[in-house]
Every structure is written in C-alpha cells, then in structure tokens.
MARFIGU-876595 format. One record per atom (N, C-alpha, C, O): atom name; y, x, z; residue in three letters. Coordinates in Angstrom, 2 decimals. Each point is the difference from the previous one (the first is absolute). Example, Ala and Ser with C-alpha at 12.3 -4.5 7.8 and 13.67 -1.06 7.14 Angstrom:
<site atom="N" y="-5.69" x="13.19" z="7.80" rest="ALA"/>
<site atom="CA" y="1.19" x="-0.89" z="0.00" rest="ALA"/>
<site atom="C" y="1.20" x="0.90" z="0.00" rest="ALA"/>
<site atom="O" y="-0.02" x="1.04" z="0.66" rest="ALA"/>
<site atom="N" y="1.07" x="-1.39" z="-1.38" rest="SER"/>
<site atom="CA" y="1.19" x="0.82" z="0.06" rest="SER"/>
<site atom="C" y="1.09" x="-0.77" z="0.73" rest="SER"/>
<site atom="O" y="1.11" x="0.51" z="0.17" rest="SER"/>
// end
This chain:
<site atom="N" y="79.58" x="120.87" z="100.29" rest="MET"/>
<site atom="CA" y="-0.99" x="0.27" z="-0.90" rest="MET"/>
<site atom="C" y="-0.97" x="-1.07" z="0.32" rest="MET"/>
<site atom="O" y="-0.28" x="-0.33" z="1.15" rest="MET"/>
<site atom="N" y="-0.26" x="-0.22" z="-2.30" rest="SER"/>
<site atom="CA" y="-1.29" x="-0.72" z="0.37" rest="SER"/>
<site atom="C" y="-1.07" x="0.67" z="-0.78" rest="SER"/>
<site atom="O" y="0.01" x="0.27" z="-1.20" rest="SER"/>
<site atom="N" y="-0.92" x="-0.04" z="2.10" rest="SER"/>
<site atom="CA" y="-1.32" x="0.83" z="-0.51" rest="SER"/>
<site atom="C" y="-1.04" x="0.27" z="1.08" rest="SER"/>
<site atom="O" y="0.10" x="-0.54" z="1.10" rest="SER"/>
<site atom="N" y="-1.10" x="1.38" z="-1.39" rest="ASP"/>
<site atom="CA" y="-0.98" x="0.55" z="0.59" rest="ASP"/>
<site atom="C" y="0.70" x="0.72" z="1.35" rest="ASP"/>
<site atom="O" y="0.99" x="0.71" z="-0.17" rest="ASP"/>
<site atom="N" y="-1.45" x="-0.89" z="1.28" rest="ALA"/>
<site atom="CA" y="0.56" x="0.54" z="1.19" rest="ALA"/>
<site atom="C" y="-0.36" x="1.41" z="0.11" rest="ALA"/>
<site atom="O" y="0.62" x="0.66" z="0.84" rest="ALA"/>
<site atom="N" y="-1.56" x="-0.07" z="-1.59" rest="ASP"/>
<site atom="CA" y="-0.19" x="1.35" z="0.09" rest="ASP"/>
<site atom="C" y="0.72" x="0.87" z="-0.99" rest="ASP"/>
<site atom="O" y="-0.12" x="1.22" z="0.02" rest="ASP"/>
<site atom="N" y="0.93" x="-1.89" z="-0.92" rest="VAL"/>
<site atom="CA" y="0.92" x="0.74" z="-0.76" rest="VAL"/>
<site atom="C" y="1.28" x="-0.03" z="0.29" rest="VAL"/>
<site atom="O" y="0.43" x="-1.11" z="0.31" rest="VAL"/>
<site atom="N" y="0.50" x="2.21" z="-0.29" rest="ASP"/>
<site atom="CA" y="1.52" x="0.04" z="0.55" rest="ASP"/>
<site atom="C" y="0.83" x="0.69" z="-1.16" rest="ASP"/>
<site atom="O" y="-0.27" x="1.17" z="-0.29" rest="ASP"/>
<site atom="N" y="1.20" x="-1.83" z="-0.33" rest="PRO"/>
<site atom="CA" y="0.58" x="0.62" z="-0.85" rest="PRO"/>
<site atom="C" y="0.99" x="1.22" z="0.62" rest="PRO"/>
<site atom="O" y="0.51" x="0.91" z="-0.66" rest="PRO"/>
<site atom="N" y="-0.38" x="-1.12" z="2.03" rest="ASP"/>
<site atom="CA" y="0.88" x="1.07" z="0.65" rest="ASP"/>
<site atom="C" y="-0.69" x="1.49" z="-0.20" rest="ASP"/>
<site atom="O" y="0.70" x="1.00" z="0.09" rest="ASP"/>
<site atom="N" y="-1.93" x="-0.94" z="-0.33" rest="GLU"/>
<site atom="CA" y="-0.53" x="1.20" z="-0.32" rest="GLU"/>
<site atom="C" y="0.47" x="0.82" z="-0.94" rest="GLU"/>
<site atom="O" y="-0.21" x="1.21" z="0.02" rest="GLU"/>
<site atom="N" y="1.01" x="-1.92" z="-1.09" rest="TYR"/>
<site atom="CA" y="0.06" x="0.74" z="-1.32" rest="TYR"/>
<site atom="C" y="1.67" x="0.00" z="0.06" rest="TYR"/>
<site atom="O" y="0.64" x="-1.01" z="0.31" rest="TYR"/>
<site atom="N" y="-0.01" x="2.34" z="-0.65" rest="ASP"/>
<site atom="CA" y="1.47" x="0.08" z="0.05" rest="ASP"/>
<site atom="C" y="0.48" x="-0.89" z="-1.15" rest="ASP"/>
<site atom="O" y="1.11" x="-0.50" z="0.14" rest="ASP"/>
<site atom="N" y="-1.72" x="0.28" z="-1.12" rest="ALA"/>
<site atom="CA" y="0.55" x="-0.58" z="-1.15" rest="ALA"/>
<site atom="C" y="0.13" x="-1.59" z="0.29" rest="ALA"/>
<site atom="O" y="0.69" x="-0.71" z="-0.72" rest="ALA"/>
<site atom="N" y="-1.33" x="0.29" z="1.67" rest="LEU"/>
<site atom="CA" y="-0.21" x="-1.33" z="0.37" rest="LEU"/>
<site atom="C" y="1.00" x="-0.48" z="1.26" rest="LEU"/>
<site atom="O" y="-0.02" x="-1.15" z="0.44" rest="LEU"/>
<site atom="N" y="0.90" x="2.19" z="0.04" rest="ALA"/>
<site atom="CA" y="0.95" x="-0.20" z="1.16" rest="ALA"/>
<site atom="C" y="0.79" x="-1.26" z="-0.11" rest="ALA"/>
<site atom="O" y="0.21" x="-0.66" z="1.02" rest="ALA"/>
<site atom="N" y="0.25" x="0.28" z="-2.17" rest="ASP"/>
<site atom="CA" y="1.16" x="-0.92" z="-0.24" rest="ASP"/>
<site atom="C" y="-0.76" x="-1.11" z="-0.56" rest="ASP"/>
<site atom="O" y="0.61" x="-1.05" z="-0.20" rest="ASP"/>
<site atom="N" y="-1.66" x="1.12" z="-0.04" rest="ALA"/>
<site atom="CA" y="-0.90" x="-1.23" z="-0.67" rest="ALA"/>
<site atom="C" y="-0.26" x="-1.10" z="0.77" rest="ALA"/>
<site atom="O" y="0.01" x="0.10" z="1.22" rest="ALA"/>
<site atom="N" y="-0.26" x="-1.30" z="-1.88" rest="ASP"/>
<site atom="CA" y="-0.43" x="-1.23" z="0.53" rest="ASP"/>
<site atom="C" y="-1.26" x="-0.38" z="-0.80" rest="ASP"/>
<site atom="O" y="0.03" x="-0.64" z="-1.05" rest="ASP"/>
<site atom="N" y="-1.05" x="1.06" z="1.59" rest="VAL"/>
<site atom="CA" y="-1.42" x="0.18" z="-0.63" rest="VAL"/>
<site atom="C" y="-0.64" x="-1.25" z="0.31" rest="VAL"/>
<site atom="O" y="-0.01" x="-0.44" z="1.15" rest="VAL"/>
<site atom="N" y="-0.58" x="-0.23" z="-2.25" rest="THR"/>
<site atom="CA" y="-1.03" x="-1.29" z="0.12" rest="THR"/>
<site atom="C" y="-1.22" x="0.22" z="-0.74" rest="THR"/>
<site atom="O" y="0.09" x="0.43" z="-1.15" rest="THR"/>
<site atom="N" y="-1.42" x="-0.72" z="1.76" rest="MET"/>
<site atom="CA" y="-1.01" x="0.43" z="-0.35" rest="MET"/>
<site atom="C" y="-0.94" x="-1.35" z="-0.43" rest="MET"/>
<site atom="O" y="-0.08" x="-1.00" z="0.72" rest="MET"/>
<site atom="N" y="-0.56" x="1.15" z="-1.94" rest="ARG"/>
<site atom="CA" y="-0.69" x="-1.17" z="-0.28" rest="ARG"/>
<site atom="C" y="-1.44" x="0.47" z="-0.82" rest="ARG"/>
<site atom="O" y="-0.19" x="1.17" z="-0.32" rest="ARG"/>
<site atom="N" y="-0.68" x="-2.17" z="0.07" rest="GLN"/>
<site atom="CA" y="-1.25" x="0.31" z="-0.48" rest="GLN"/>
<site atom="C" y="-0.18" x="-0.83" z="-1.26" rest="GLN"/>
<site atom="O" y="0.03" x="-1.23" z="0.12" rest="GLN"/>
<site atom="N" y="-0.23" x="1.83" z="-1.43" rest="ASN"/>
<site atom="CA" y="-0.07" x="-0.77" z="-1.10" rest="ASN"/>
<site atom="C" y="-1.28" x="-0.71" z="-0.18" rest="ASN"/>
<site atom="O" y="-0.74" x="0.05" z="0.98" rest="ASN"/>
<site atom="N" y="0.34" x="-0.67" z="-1.96" rest="GLU"/>
<site atom="CA" y="-1.29" x="-0.70" z="-0.18" rest="GLU"/>
<site atom="C" y="-1.20" x="0.73" z="-0.39" rest="GLU"/>
<site atom="O" y="-1.14" x="-0.46" z="-0.07" rest="GLU"/>
<site atom="N" y="1.60" x="1.93" z="-0.22" rest="HIS"/>
<site atom="CA" y="-1.08" x="0.91" z="-0.22" rest="HIS"/>
<site atom="C" y="-0.44" x="0.83" z="1.19" rest="HIS"/>
<site atom="O" y="-0.97" x="0.75" z="-0.04" rest="HIS"/>
<site atom="N" y="1.78" x="-0.93" z="1.16" rest="GLY"/>
<site atom="CA" y="-0.34" x="0.69" z="1.24" rest="GLY"/>
<site atom="C" y="0.90" x="1.20" z="0.03" rest="GLY"/>
<site atom="O" y="-0.31" x="0.83" z="0.85" rest="GLY"/>
<site atom="N" y="1.46" x="-0.53" z="-1.67" rest="LEU"/>
<site atom="CA" y="0.65" x="1.24" z="0.11" rest="LEU"/>
<site atom="C" y="1.25" x="-0.43" z="0.90" rest="LEU"/>
<site atom="O" y="0.61" x="-1.06" z="-0.14" rest="LEU"/>
<site atom="N" y="-0.34" x="2.02" z="1.06" rest="HIS"/>
<site atom="CA" y="1.14" x="-0.22" z="1.00" rest="HIS"/>
<site atom="C" y="1.27" x="0.49" z="-0.64" rest="HIS"/>
<site atom="O" y="0.14" x="1.11" z="-0.51" rest="HIS"/>
<site atom="N" y="0.66" x="-1.91" z="0.58" rest="ILE"/>
<site atom="CA" y="1.55" x="0.17" z="-0.67" rest="ILE"/>
<site atom="C" y="1.10" x="0.16" z="0.90" rest="ILE"/>
<site atom="O" y="0.33" x="-0.94" z="0.73" rest="ILE"/>
<site atom="N" y="0.35" x="2.19" z="-0.68" rest="ALA"/>
<site atom="CA" y="1.06" x="0.03" z="0.97" rest="ALA"/>
<site atom="C" y="1.22" x="-0.01" z="-0.69" rest="ALA"/>
<site atom="O" y="0.18" x="0.78" z="-0.94" rest="ALA"/>
<site atom="N" y="0.75" x="-1.63" z="1.32" rest="ASP"/>
<site atom="CA" y="1.34" x="-0.22" z="-0.81" rest="ASP"/>
<site atom="C" y="1.36" x="0.47" z="0.99" rest="ASP"/>
<site atom="O" y="0.13" x="-0.42" z="1.15" rest="ASP"/>
<site atom="N" y="0.51" x="1.02" z="-1.58" rest="ASP"/>
<site atom="CA" y="1.47" x="0.49" z="0.53" rest="ASP"/>
<site atom="C" y="0.96" x="-1.17" z="-0.45" rest="ASP"/>
<site atom="O" y="0.29" x="-0.16" z="-1.19" rest="ASP"/>
<site atom="N" y="0.10" x="-0.53" z="2.06" rest="GLU"/>
<site atom="CA" y="0.94" x="-1.28" z="-0.42" rest="GLU"/>
<site atom="C" y="1.40" x="0.72" z="-0.25" rest="GLU"/>
<site atom="O" y="0.80" x="-0.60" z="-0.71" rest="GLU"/>
<site atom="N" y="-0.45" x="1.82" z="1.23" rest="VAL"/>
<site atom="CA" y="1.48" x="0.72" z="-0.20" rest="VAL"/>
<site atom="C" y="-0.02" x="0.48" z="-1.21" rest="VAL"/>
<site atom="O" y="1.02" x="-0.24" z="-0.64" rest="VAL"/>
<site atom="N" y="-2.03" x="0.98" z="-0.02" rest="THR"/>
<site atom="CA" y="0.01" x="0.68" z="-1.37" rest="THR"/>
<site atom="C" y="-0.78" x="-0.74" z="-0.94" rest="THR"/>
<site atom="O" y="-0.03" x="0.39" z="-1.17" rest="THR"/>
<site atom="N" y="-0.58" x="-1.35" z="1.51" rest="GLY"/>
<site atom="CA" y="-0.82" x="-0.89" z="-0.99" rest="GLY"/>
<site atom="C" y="-1.30" x="0.83" z="-0.45" rest="GLY"/>
<site atom="O" y="-0.69" x="-0.47" z="-0.90" rest="GLY"/>
<site atom="N" y="0.38" x="1.52" z="1.43" rest="VAL"/>
<site atom="CA" y="-1.04" x="0.81" z="-0.47" rest="VAL"/>
<site atom="C" y="-1.16" x="-0.41" z="0.72" rest="VAL"/>
<site atom="O" y="0.06" x="-0.31" z="1.19" rest="VAL"/>
<site atom="N" y="-1.24" x="0.29" z="-1.94" rest="SER"/>
<site atom="CA" y="-1.27" x="-0.50" z="0.54" rest="SER"/>
<site atom="C" y="-1.18" x="0.95" z="-0.66" rest="SER"/>
<site atom="O" y="0.03" x="0.52" z="-1.11" rest="SER"/>
<site atom="N" y="-1.04" x="-0.43" z="2.08" rest="SER"/>
<site atom="CA" y="-1.12" x="0.79" z="-0.25" rest="SER"/>
<site atom="C" y="-1.13" x="-0.64" z="0.44" rest="SER"/>
<site atom="O" y="0.06" x="-1.07" z="0.61" rest="SER"/>
<site atom="N" y="-1.40" x="1.80" z="-0.93" rest="GLN"/>
<site atom="CA" y="-1.06" x="-0.82" z="0.47" rest="GLN"/>
<site atom="C" y="-1.06" x="1.09" z="0.42" rest="GLN"/>
<site atom="O" y="0.24" x="1.18" z="-0.26" rest="GLN"/>
<site atom="N" y="-1.37" x="-1.53" z="0.88" rest="GLY"/>
<site atom="CA" y="-0.97" x="0.80" z="0.34" rest="GLY"/>
<site atom="C" y="-1.39" x="-0.83" z="0.46" rest="GLY"/>
<site atom="O" y="0.08" x="-1.20" z="0.27" rest="GLY"/>
<site atom="N" y="-1.26" x="1.85" z="-0.21" rest="GLN"/>
<site atom="CA" y="-1.15" x="-0.38" z="0.42" rest="GLN"/>
<site atom="C" y="0.25" x="-0.64" z="1.64" rest="GLN"/>
<site atom="O" y="-0.51" x="-1.04" z="0.41" rest="GLN"/>
<site atom="N" y="1.25" x="1.79" z="0.26" rest="THR"/>
<site atom="CA" y="0.04" x="-0.63" z="1.40" rest="THR"/>
<site atom="C" y="1.52" x="0.05" z="0.27" rest="THR"/>
<site atom="O" y="0.78" x="0.60" z="-0.74" rest="THR"/>
<site atom="N" y="-0.40" x="-1.29" z="1.92" rest="PRO"/>
<site atom="CA" y="1.45" x="-0.02" z="0.31" rest="PRO"/>
<site atom="C" y="0.81" x="1.22" z="0.24" rest="PRO"/>
<site atom="O" y="1.20" x="0.12" z="-0.23" rest="PRO"/>
<site atom="N" y="-2.02" x="0.80" z="0.74" rest="ALA"/>
<site atom="CA" y="0.57" x="1.33" z="0.25" rest="ALA"/>
<site atom="C" y="0.25" x="0.71" z="-1.15" rest="ALA"/>
<site atom="O" y="1.04" x="0.65" z="-0.10" rest="ALA"/>
<site atom="N" y="-1.99" x="-0.68" z="-0.91" rest="GLU"/>
<site atom="CA" y="0.17" x="0.62" z="-1.40" rest="GLU"/>
<site atom="C" y="1.13" x="-0.62" z="-0.73" rest="GLU"/>
<site atom="O" y="0.83" x="0.69" z="-0.59" rest="GLU"/>
<site atom="N" y="-0.78" x="-2.07" z="0.63" rest="ALA"/>
<site atom="CA" y="1.34" x="-0.65" z="-0.59" rest="ALA"/>
<site atom="C" y="1.42" x="0.32" z="0.32" rest="ALA"/>
<site atom="O" y="1.00" x="-0.07" z="-0.72" rest="ALA"/>
<site atom="N" y="-1.20" x="0.56" z="2.45" rest="LEU"/>
<site atom="CA" y="1.15" x="0.41" z="0.44" rest="LEU"/>
<site atom="C" y="0.48" x="1.38" z="-0.37" rest="LEU"/>
<site atom="O" y="1.17" x="0.22" z="-0.30" rest="LEU"/>
<site atom="N" y="-2.19" x="0.79" z="0.32" rest="GLU"/>
<site atom="CA" y="0.16" x="1.22" z="-0.47" rest="GLU"/>
<site atom="C" y="0.61" x="0.09" z="-1.56" rest="GLU"/>
<site atom="O" y="0.96" x="0.72" z="-0.28" rest="GLU"/>
<site atom="N" y="-1.65" x="-1.54" z="-0.67" rest="ASN"/>
<site atom="CA" y="0.54" x="-0.13" z="-1.02" rest="ASN"/>
<site atom="C" y="1.17" x="-0.40" z="-0.11" rest="ASN"/>
<site atom="O" y="0.66" x="0.50" z="-0.92" rest="ASN"/>
<site atom="N" y="-0.09" x="-1.38" z="1.66" rest="LEU"/>
<site atom="CA" y="1.35" x="-0.77" z="-0.03" rest="LEU"/>
<site atom="C" y="1.01" x="1.05" z="0.26" rest="LEU"/>
<site atom="O" y="0.98" x="0.15" z="-0.73" rest="LEU"/>
<site atom="N" y="-1.25" x="0.70" z="1.95" rest="ALA"/>
<site atom="CA" y="0.79" x="1.02" z="0.36" rest="ALA"/>
<site atom="C" y="0.27" x="1.15" z="-0.92" rest="ALA"/>
<site atom="O" y="1.02" x="0.69" z="0.06" rest="ALA"/>
<site atom="N" y="-2.03" x="-0.53" z="-0.96" rest="ALA"/>
<site atom="CA" y="0.21" x="1.01" z="-1.17" rest="ALA"/>
<site atom="C" y="0.73" x="-0.66" z="-1.06" rest="ALA"/>
<site atom="O" y="0.83" x="0.56" z="-0.71" rest="ALA"/>
<site atom="N" y="-1.13" x="-1.65" z="0.62" rest="ALA"/>
<site atom="CA" y="0.82" x="-0.87" z="-1.29" rest="ALA"/>
<site atom="C" y="1.58" x="-0.02" z="0.52" rest="ALA"/>
<site atom="O" y="0.87" x="0.53" z="-0.68" rest="ALA"/>
<site atom="N" y="-0.64" x="-1.04" z="1.68" rest="VAL"/>
<site atom="CA" y="1.39" x="-0.14" z="0.60" rest="VAL"/>
<site atom="C" y="0.53" x="1.51" z="-0.22" rest="VAL"/>
<site atom="O" y="0.97" x="0.15" z="-0.76" rest="VAL"/>
<site atom="N" y="-1.44" x="0.75" z="1.26" rest="GLU"/>
<site atom="CA" y="0.70" x="1.45" z="-0.04" rest="GLU"/>
<site atom="C" y="0.13" x="0.11" z="-1.29" rest="GLU"/>
<site atom="O" y="1.16" x="0.28" z="-0.31" rest="GLU"/>
<site atom="N" y="-2.00" x="-0.40" z="-0.73" rest="SER"/>
<site atom="CA" y="0.37" x="0.21" z="-1.58" rest="SER"/>
<site atom="C" y="1.19" x="-0.92" z="-0.35" rest="SER"/>
<site atom="O" y="0.92" x="0.51" z="-0.63" rest="SER"/>
<site atom="N" y="-0.87" x="-1.62" z="0.93" rest="TYR"/>
<site atom="CA" y="0.97" x="-1.04" z="-0.21" rest="TYR"/>
<site atom="C" y="1.35" x="0.52" z="0.53" rest="TYR"/>
<site atom="O" y="0.95" x="0.06" z="-0.78" rest="TYR"/>
<site atom="N" y="-0.82" x="0.30" z="2.05" rest="THR"/>
<site atom="CA" y="1.20" x="0.55" z="0.41" rest="THR"/>
<site atom="C" y="0.54" x="1.35" z="-0.50" rest="THR"/>
<site atom="O" y="1.20" x="0.30" z="0.08" rest="THR"/>
<site atom="N" y="-2.09" x="0.46" z="-0.58" rest="GLU"/>
<site atom="CA" y="0.33" x="1.15" z="-0.67" rest="GLU"/>
<site atom="C" y="0.55" x="-0.30" z="-1.25" rest="GLU"/>
<site atom="O" y="1.02" x="0.55" z="-0.43" rest="GLU"/>
<site atom="N" y="-1.71" x="-1.49" z="-0.23" rest="ALA"/>
<site atom="CA" y="0.52" x="-0.33" z="-1.29" rest="ALA"/>
<site atom="C" y="1.19" x="-0.81" z="-0.07" rest="ALA"/>
<site atom="O" y="0.60" x="-0.16" z="-1.07" rest="ALA"/>
<site atom="N" y="-0.20" x="-0.39" z="2.23" rest="THR"/>
<site atom="CA" y="1.19" x="-0.77" z="-0.15" rest="THR"/>
<site atom="C" y="1.22" x="0.58" z="0.92" rest="THR"/>
<site atom="O" y="1.02" x="-0.59" z="0.35" rest="THR"/>
<site atom="N" y="-1.42" x="1.92" z="-0.07" rest="ASP"/>
<site atom="CA" y="1.11" x="0.68" z="0.82" rest="ASP"/>
<site atom="C" y="1.25" x="0.39" z="-0.94" rest="ASP"/>
<site atom="O" y="-0.16" x="0.49" z="-1.12" rest="ASP"/>
<site atom="N" y="1.37" x="-0.75" z="1.68" rest="ASP"/>
<site atom="CA" y="1.12" x="0.30" z="-0.84" rest="ASP"/>
<site atom="C" y="0.46" x="1.21" z="-0.15" rest="ASP"/>
<site atom="O" y="0.95" x="0.25" z="-0.74" rest="ASP"/>
<site atom="N" y="-1.66" x="0.73" z="1.52" rest="ASP"/>
<site atom="CA" y="0.50" x="1.51" z="-0.01" rest="ASP"/>
<site atom="C" y="-0.80" x="0.45" z="-1.06" rest="ASP"/>
<site atom="O" y="-1.20" x="-0.11" z="0.22" rest="ASP"/>
<site atom="N" y="1.55" x="0.63" z="-1.42" rest="PRO"/>
<site atom="CA" y="-0.81" x="0.69" z="-1.02" rest="PRO"/>
<site atom="C" y="-0.47" x="1.47" z="0.31" rest="PRO"/>
<site atom="O" y="-1.05" x="0.48" z="-0.43" rest="PRO"/>
<site atom="N" y="1.90" x="0.10" z="1.16" rest="GLY"/>
<site atom="CA" y="-0.21" x="1.42" z="0.50" rest="GLY"/>
<site atom="C" y="-0.06" x="0.73" z="-1.24" rest="GLY"/>
<site atom="O" y="0.60" x="-0.42" z="-0.99" rest="GLY"/>
<site atom="N" y="-1.34" x="1.56" z="0.97" rest="ASP"/>
<site atom="CA" y="0.04" x="0.94" z="-0.90" rest="ASP"/>
<site atom="C" y="-0.98" x="-0.31" z="-1.23" rest="ASP"/>
<site atom="O" y="0.00" x="0.55" z="-1.10" rest="ASP"/>
<site atom="N" y="-0.86" x="-1.61" z="1.62" rest="ASP"/>
<site atom="CA" y="-1.24" x="-0.26" z="-1.05" rest="ASP"/>
<site atom="C" y="0.22" x="-0.44" z="-1.29" rest="ASP"/>
<site atom="O" y="-0.83" x="0.15" z="-0.89" rest="ASP"/>
<site atom="N" y="2.09" x="-0.78" z="0.70" rest="TRP"/>
<site atom="CA" y="0.27" x="-0.28" z="-1.35" rest="TRP"/>
<site atom="C" y="0.44" x="0.87" z="-1.00" rest="TRP"/>
<site atom="O" y="0.08" x="-0.31" z="-1.19" rest="TRP"/>
<site atom="N" y="0.28" x="1.66" z="1.77" rest="LEU"/>
<site atom="CA" y="0.33" x="1.02" z="-1.04" rest="LEU"/>
<site atom="C" y="-0.99" x="0.51" z="-0.76" rest="LEU"/>
<site atom="O" y="0.26" x="0.85" z="-0.86" rest="LEU"/>
// end
C-alpha cells in the first residue's frame, strides 16, 4: 500500500485481501483505491478515505456474492 503511514487497511476486515493505494486530488480530497475490486472512495483525511473504502468494498462484496440466500424470495 502506498499511503500515509498512519493509516492501515489491515484494521478493516473488508480490506483483508485488498491492495490499497492512496492519492490526493487537486481539491485536497484523499482517495483510497482498491486495486483488487476496482472500488474507490474518498475522504477529508487518509483515515476517513480508508474507512469509506472499507464500507464501499463491503457493499461491493455483498452485492457481487454469488449466494442469493433466501433474500431473493
């Protein structure tokens, strides 16, 4: 992971298999990208961007899970 040393994606279960890169855009927002899923998120701080990415990756994983369970009934 290339990012701020104070943020650690291993703190989030949803990012256990992620390859996270961090960047900052021209407006000062911090952007966290998961290279494995292609999911990105942003925040005012690197920690906030990473927290938002974890939530987005979790939602992505749930949405792309092949097991429909009983929810489709």
